[in-house]
Backbone as a ProteinNet text record, in pm:
[ID]
protein_1_A
[PRIMARY]
MGSFFKECEHPRSRWSKCLHPYKIRYRSAAGKQVEESGFADRDKAIGRLTEIYNEKKAGPRSRSKAERIQKYGSMRFEEYVEEWKAGQRHLAAASVRHLDSLLEHHHYPGARRPTDELLRPQGG
[TERTIARY]
11775.1	11692.6	11695.2	11810.8	11824.5	11954.5	11978.2	12100.9	12072.2	12159.3	12149.7	12282.6	12276.8	12397.5	12374.3	12481.3	12474.2	12537.8	12479.1	12536.8	12606.5	12723.7	12801.9	12949.3	13032.3	13175.6	13245.4	13177.1	13239.1	13259.9	13370.5	13391.7	13294.3	13273	13177.7	13209.7	13335.2	13374	13325.7	13294.6	13250.2	13098.6	13024.6	12880.8	12808.2	12852.6	12781.2	12788.6	12892	12907.6	12857.7	12836.4	12792.9	12644	12603.4	12463.9	12377.8	12436.8	12358.3	12264.1	12144.3	12048.6	12088.9	12047.4	12067.3	11961.4	11997.9	11904.2	11902.1	11788.7	11780.8	11743.2	11786.3	11755.8	11714.2	11603.4	11552.6	11468	11430.8	11341.4	11200.5	11105.1	10965.2	10913.7	10790.9	10729.8	10714.9	10704.6	10692.2	10828	10937.7	11070.8	11138.5	11076.4	11133.7	11225.7	11335.7	11426.4	11367.2	11366.8	11307.6	11409.9	11411.9	11496.3	11408.4	11440.5	11375.3	11485.7	11460.4	11564.1	11504.3	11592.4	11548	11557.4	11635.2	11649.5	11761.5	11729.3	11823.2	11941.1	11915.8	12027.2	12019.8	12124.8	12139.6	12029.5	11993.4	11891.8	11755.6	11720.6	11591.8	11592.5	11704.1	11715.5	11704.7	11775.5	11770.5	11631.1	11567.9	11432.1	11334.1	11347.3	11258.7	11284.7	11411	11442.8	11385.6	11394	11338.4	11187	11121.8	10976.6	10936.6	11009	10981.6	11002.1	11109.9	11139.8	11027	10979	10870.8	10740.5	10711.7	10591.8	10600.8	10718.1	10735.8	10727.3	10781.4	10781.3	10639.3	10557	10419.7	10327.5	10368.3	10285.3	10289.6	10226.6	10228.3	10370.8	10389.9	10521.1	10592.4	10520	10587	10507.5	10574.4	10508.6	10396.1	10418.4	10314.7	10190.6	10210.8	10096	10020.4	10091.8	10027.3	9948.2	10004.7	9933.8	9808.4	9816.9	9698.9	9590.6	9630.4	9532.1	9465.1	9544.7	9487.9	9392.1	9428.5	9345.9	9223.2	9240.3	9132.5	9064.1	9117.2	9064.9	8918.6	8872.9	8732.8	8648.1	8707.4	8636.3	8542	8422.7	8329	8379.2	8341.1	8386.6	8346.4	8224.4	8176.2	8260.6	8298.5	8382.3	8520	8575.3	8705.9	8699.4	8593.5	8578.9	8570.7	8494.5	8482.2	8617.4	8693.1	8826.4	8919.4	8911.1	8995	8960.2	8829.7	8787.2	8832.1	8828.6	8871.1	9019.5	9096.9	9240	9275.4	9178.3	9204.1	9189.5	9297.9	9297.7	9257	9278.1	9259.6	9149.4	9040.2	8927.2	8834.5	8807.7	8714.6	8572.2	8480.2	8341	8282.8	8312.5	8260.9	8317.9	8443.4	8505.5	8441.1	8409.2	8344.8	8206.5	8130	7996.2	8006.6	8103	8121.6	8159.5	8251.3	8294.1	8176.9	8100.8	7984.5	7883.5	7862.5	7769.4	7819.2	7945.5	8002.3	7989.2	8020.6	8012.3	7869.3	7776.2	7636.5	7571.9	7602.6	7534.6	7609.8	7739.4	7816.7	7887.8	7961.2	8044.1	7968.6	7890.4	7818.9	7721	7641.9	7551.6	7626.2	7741.2	7820.7	7878.6	7917.3	7975.1	7868.9	7746.1	7637.6	7571.8	7590.6	7523	7578.8	7491.2	7540.2	7613.5	7703.4	7787.2	7705.5	7602.4	7523.5	7448.8	7413.1	7346.7	7442.3	7570.6	7669.5	7690.9	7671.4	7693.7	7574.1	7455.8	7334.2	7339	7303.4	7304.3	7205.8	7245.2	7161.7	7073	6952.7	6860.6	6791.3	6708.6	6642.8	6574.5
9980.1	9883.8	9912.3	9929.4	9953.8	9892.9	9906.7	9850.1	9790.3	9697.7	9639.9	9662.2	9674.5	9706.3	9675.8	9687.7	9675.7	9800.8	9848.4	9963	9912	9856.7	9807.6	9829.2	9801.1	9824.9	9713.9	9605.4	9493.5	9526.4	9481.1	9501.9	9417.2	9457.5	9388.4	9238.6	9204.5	9064	8977.8	9039.8	8966.5	8970.8	9038.5	9053.1	8919.2	8819.5	8691.2	8625	8655.6	8596.9	8690.4	8817.5	8918.6	8899.9	8922.5	8904.3	9029.4	9142.8	9264.3	9245.7	9304.6	9286.8	9369.6	9321	9394.1	9502.5	9609.5	9715.5	9726.3	9773.2	9801	9946.6	10001.2	10140.3	10141.6	10209.5	10216.8	10342.7	10372.8	10485	10430.6	10493.8	10453.4	10501	10461.4	10503.6	10655.3	10718.6	10864.4	10933.3	10856.3	10914	10943.5	10906.4	10930.7	10815.4	10848.5	10744	10677.6	10545.4	10467.5	10366.3	10345.5	10242.4	10145.7	10018.8	9915.2	9835.2	9786.5	9710.5	9585.5	9505.3	9387	9259.2	9257.8	9137.9	9052.3	8929	8840.9	8800.9	8783.5	8744.6	8817.1	8801.4	8870.8	8831.5	8705.6	8657.5	8721.7	8741	8804.9	8951.9	9020	9160.2	9171.5	9085.3	9087.1	9047.2	8953.2	8912.9	9027.7	9105.3	9221.4	9326.6	9351.8	9447	9400.9	9271.8	9216.9	9233.4	9209.2	9226.2	9370.8	9465.8	9607.6	9642.7	9592.3	9618.7	9568.1	9447.7	9390.9	9468.8	9517.1	9599	9728.7	9792.7	9918.1	9895.3	9784.5	9753.2	9725.7	9663.7	9630.6	9751.9	9854.6	9973.3	10066.1	10181	10278.6	10317.9	10354.4	10384	10498.4	10600.6	10716.3	10770.7	10853.1	10912.9	11004.8	11080.5	11172.2	11096.2	10980.5	10900.3	10849.5	10805.3	10757.9	10871.1	10991.5	11105.8	11138.1	11132	11159.1	11055.5	10930.3	10824.9	10845.2	10882.6	10905.8	11024.4	11130.6	11251.5	11237.5	11182.9	11182.1	11046.9	10941.8	10807.6	10791.1	10846.3	10829.3	10952.6	11051.8	11176.6	11156.7	11212.8	11209	11302.2	11273.2	11351	11497.6	11521.6	11659.5	11737.9	11672.3	11737.3	11770.2	11675.9	11698.8	11818.2	11824	11933.4	12067.3	12074.2	12200.1	12243.9	12148.1	12180.7	12226.4	12159.6	12195.5	12334.5	12361.9	12494	12605.3	12579.5	12681.9	12713.9	12620.7	12643	12710	12724.1	12788.5	12939.3	13012.3	13155.8	13243.3	13198.7	13289.2	13243.7	13194.2	13156.6	13276.7	13313.6	13423.7	13374.4	13467.3	13432.3	13340.8	13368.7	13285.3	13143.2	13131.9	13000	12921.2	12988.9	12922.6	12873.5	12956.3	12915.1	12794.5	12797.8	12686.2	12558.4	12570.5	12456.4	12400	12487.1	12442.4	12369.6	12420.4	12356.8	12217.5	12207.1	12076	11977.1	12023.4	11935.7	11889.9	11983.2	11952.5	11859.5	11879.5	11803	11679.6	11673	11561.2	11478.5	11542.6	11468.7	11421.4	11509.1	11467.8	11353.4	11354.4	11240.8	11107.8	11107.8	10985.2	10940.8	11035.8	11002.9	10951.9	10996	10956	10825.1	10783.9	10666.7	10538.8	10446.5	10318.8	10238.8	10155.3	10077.7	9986.4	9919.6	9826.2	9899.2	10025.8	10103.4	10131.5	10147.2	10170.4	10046.1	9929.1	9804.4	9759.3	9815.8	9776.9	9830.8	9749	9796.7	9910.7	10009.8	10127.4	10101.9	10159.5	10149.7	10014.6	9998.3	9874.5	9804.4
9867.6	9938.2	10087.7	10146.1	10288.7	10338.4	10466.1	10522.3	10659.4	10700.6	10833.4	10903.6	11035.4	11111.3	11258.3	11335.2	11480.8	11539.8	11647.7	11718.4	11844.7	11824.5	11936.7	11904.8	12001	11983.6	11905.4	11875.6	11805.2	11657.5	11600.1	11456.4	11375	11251.2	11164.3	11151.5	11152.8	11138.3	11256.1	11371.1	11490.2	11510.4	11422.4	11441.2	11450.5	11378.3	11380.8	11518.5	11596.3	11730.7	11841.6	11807.1	11904.5	11936.1	12060.5	12101.7	12085.5	12047.3	12026.4	11906.6	11913.6	11802.1	11679.4	11564.2	11439.6	11428.6	11356.7	11322	11170.2	11117.7	10974.9	10955.4	10844.8	10810.1	10662.9	10633.8	10496.8	10480.8	10358.9	10330.2	10308.4	10375.7	10360	10224.5	10190.5	10064.7	10059.1	10175.1	10180.9	10173.6	10167.5	10156.2	10288.7	10397.6	10531	10569.9	10638	10685.1	10808.8	10809.6	10917.6	10967.3	11098.9	11158.9	11236.1	11225.8	11305.2	11371.2	11492.3	11562.1	11624.3	11684.4	11756	11675.6	11568.1	11487.6	11545.7	11578.5	11648	11560	11430	11343.9	11209.6	11133.2	11005.8	10907.4	10903.1	10809.1	10833.9	10961.5	10992.9	10951	10969.9	10928.5	10776.7	10705.4	10559	10510.2	10578.2	10542	10553.9	10660	10677.8	10570.3	10537.6	10431.1	10297.3	10270.6	10146.8	10143.6	10256.2	10267	10238.3	10296	10273.7	10127.4	10067.9	9927	9838.2	9863.8	9782.5	9798.4	9919.5	9941.5	9863.1	9866.5	9793.3	9642.9	9597	9454.4	9405.2	9488.9	9450.7	9459.5	9532.4	9550.6	9430.6	9441.3	9332.4	9294.4	9168.6	9113.9	9185	9218.5	9276.9	9393.9	9472.2	9587.1	9541.9	9433.1	9387.3	9340.7	9277.8	9235.7	9357.4	9458.7	9581.3	9647.4	9646.1	9704.8	9624.8	9491.2	9408.7	9432.2	9443.4	9467.8	9602.6	9702.8	9835.9	9833.8	9762.2	9761.4	9672.9	9551.5	9453.9	9437.4	9497.7	9475.4	9508.2	9617.1	9656.5	9625.8	9560.8	9530.6	9410.9	9419.7	9307.9	9198.4	9074	8960.1	8972.9	9016.1	9029.6	9131.4	9241	9341.5	9284.6	9207.9	9145.7	9050.3	8968.8	8872.3	8944.5	9051.8	9125.5	9183	9234.1	9286.8	9174	9059.8	8946.4	8895.5	8880.9	8831.4	8925.9	9055.6	9151.9	9135.9	9085.2	9067.2	8935.5	8844.4	8715.7	8730.8	8709.8	8738.8	8621.9	8499.6	8386.3	8292.2	8346.2	8262.6	8246.7	8122.9	8095.2	8121.5	8134.3	8164.8	8057.4	7930.5	7821.2	7831.1	7868	7882.4	7995.2	8104.1	8217.6	8177	8103	8057.3	7965	7872.5	7779.7	7855.8	7949.1	8029.9	8109.7	8173.7	8251.9	8163.6	8042.1	7949.9	7909.8	7876.3	7841.2	7956	8075	8191.5	8215	8211.9	8244.2	8141.1	8013.7	7910	7862.5	7885.1	7831.5	7937.9	8026.4	8121	8244.7	8306.3	8426.9	8402	8292.7	8270.5	8258	8192.4	8179.3	8312	8394.7	8524.4	8621.2	8603.9	8694.9	8653.7	8529.3	8475.8	8538.3	8581.3	8635.9	8528.1	8569.5	8478	8388.6	8443.1	8362.3	8251.5	8273.5	8169.9	8055.3	8084.9	7980.8	7895.6	7953.2	7881.3	7798.9	7827.3	7755.8	7612.4	7511.8	7372.5	7353.2	7275.6	7249.2	7128.7	7128.5	7014.3	7009.1	6904.8	6870.5	6972.8
[MASK]
++++++++++++++++++++++++++++++++++++++++++++++++++++++++++++++++++++++++++++++++++++++++++++++++++++++++++++++++++++++++++++

C-alpha cells in the first residue's frame, strides 16, 4: 500500500508531538516510486495513502492492461489489423490473401456497421 514517515531527528515514538510534516511513499500505477510530503498529521498521511490505494484498486488490473487500453482504446479496428499484420513475420503470400479476404468480406463490414443496425431484426 505504501508507508508514511518523517525525515527528522526525532524517534518514531515522538512523531505525534513533533512539528515536522509527514511524508508518504508509494508505487504509482506505472510502478514508479513516488513521495509526497506536507501532511500535518498522521491521519492525513494515512488518508492520502488509502485514497491512492482505492484509486489503484479501481483501475485496470495490471500495468500491461492499462498500456493496451491507452494504446488501442481509441484505435479503429482497421488500424489495429494493419499494425498486427505488420508484426507477423512468417505469413506466406497465400495466407495474406486469405486473411485479407476474410477481413474484407467478414470482419470489416461488421466493424463498420452502426450498432442500431446490428440490433434490427434480419429478414421479414
